[in-house]
Every structure is written in C-alpha cells, then in structure tokens.
C-alpha positions, 0 to 999 in steps of 0.5 A, a space after each residue: 263151459 266151465 271145466 273143473 280139474 281133479 286129481 283122482 286116485 284109483 285102486 291099483 287092483 280094483 281100479 275103483 275111485 278111492 280119492 278125488 282132490 280139486 285142483 284150483 287156481 292153476 292155468 291151463 297153460 301151466 298144466 299144458 307145460 307140466 304135462 308137456 302137451 301142445 298149447 292147442 290142447 284143451 286137456 279134456 282127456 285123462 293124464 297119468 300123474 307121476 311123482 314129478 307132476 304130483 309135486 308141482 300140483 300139490 300147492 293147487 289142491 285143498 288137501 295136500 296130504 294125498 296118501 298114494 297107494 293107487 294110480 293118480 290121474 288128472 281129469 276134468 268135468 264140465 260143471 257148467 253145461 249150457 243147455 240152451 
C-alpha cells in the first residue's frame, strides 16, 4: 500500500474543500515528530494544521503559496490498493 499525504483546505463556513496540496519527500517519522504522535502511529487519521506545522510543511509542497482563509488538515489517501 502506498499512502499519499496532502494539506487540504476547507472553507470555514461551508466546510467544503477549497484547496489541496500534495506533500512530497517527507518521512513518516518527521511527520510523527512534527505532529507529536507516537512512533507506532501510521498517521492515517486527519490532523489539524496550525501555523507551526504549516511553516514546517511548506518546503514539502509543490505550491508553497497557500492562501489560508480556511481550516487546514493533514490527510492521506491510499493510492496503490492491492485487490489481490
């Protein structure tokens, strides 16, 4: 299974997705340290992104000019499913 991680931005009023930024070349360990989660947590859940996390993640996204008027979340998708 391959996991792709994103910063996703949601409108504060409607909660609709308004932006998505792919995170590349950051290790799971670095994410665990940044979000202060245990080393055995694979981080499949959604995590709110504060200014501290956003600053640390900017070097790992293709478009570092996020216009943040919404709520930011770290999310992941399974992009390589083995159907057996």
